C-alpha positions in Angstrom: 0.0 0.2 0.1 1.4 3.6 -0.9 1.3 5.4 1.8 1.5 9.4 1.0 3.0 12.4 2.1 -0.2 13.8 3.5 -1.0 10.5 5.4 2.5 11.3 6.9 1.5 14.6 8.0 -2.4 13.5 9.5 -0.7 10.7 10.9 2.3 13.0 13.0 -0.3 15.6 13.6 -2.6 12.7 15.3 0.4 11.9 17.1 1.0 15.8 18.8 -2.3 16.5 19.3 -2.9 13.3 21.4 0.2 14.1 23.4 -1.2 17.3 23.7 -4.0 16.7 25.1 -1.7 14.3 27.9 -4.5 11.3 26.3 -2.6 8.0 26.0 -3.3 5.6 22.7 -5.2 3.2 24.7 -7.2 5.8 25.4 -8.0 7.3 22.6 -8.6 3.9 21.2 -11.7 2.9 23.7 -12.7 7.1 23.6 -13.4 5.8 19.9 -14.3 2.5 20.0 -11.3 1.0 18.1 -8.6 -1.4 19.0 -5.2 0.2 20.5 -3.2 -1.2 17.9 -5.0 1.0 15.0 -4.2 3.7 17.1 -0.7 2.6 16.9 -0.7 1.8 13.9 -2.4 5.4 12.2 0.1 7.0 14.2 3.2 5.3 12.7 1.6 6.6 9.2 1.4 2.7 8.0 -2.1 3.4 7.2 -4.4 5.0 4.7 -7.4 6.3 7.2 -10.9 7.0 6.0 -12.5 10.8 6.8 -14.8 8.6 8.7 -12.4 7.5 11.1 -10.1 10.6 10.7 -13.5 12.4 11.9 -14.1 9.7 15.0 -10.3 10.3 16.2 -11.0 13.8 16.2 -14.1 13.0 18.3 -12.0 11.8 20.3 -9.4 14.1 21.0 -12.2 16.8 21.5 -11.5 19.1 18.3 -13.0 19.8 15.1 -12.2 18.2 12.1 -12.1 21.9 10.4 -9.8 22.7 13.0 -7.6 19.6 12.1 -7.1 20.8 8.5 -6.3 24.1 9.7 -3.0 22.3 11.4 -2.6 20.3 8.6 -2.3 22.9 5.9 0.6 25.0 8.1 
């Protein structure tokens, strides 16, 4: 599977926001209803996630997806 630069930037920003909010991968996974291992895979940039999954992660991180995209574009 080809992982794009955008996917890597998305992964890095998700991890950065999670760390800023002092939320563990396990806690984020529980809030989102997904497996902790999948959060790890996403943050390592080893998965192309859907917009739906990104929205779920943003909800778990308690940020608006629009704000996520604004930070991503910087």
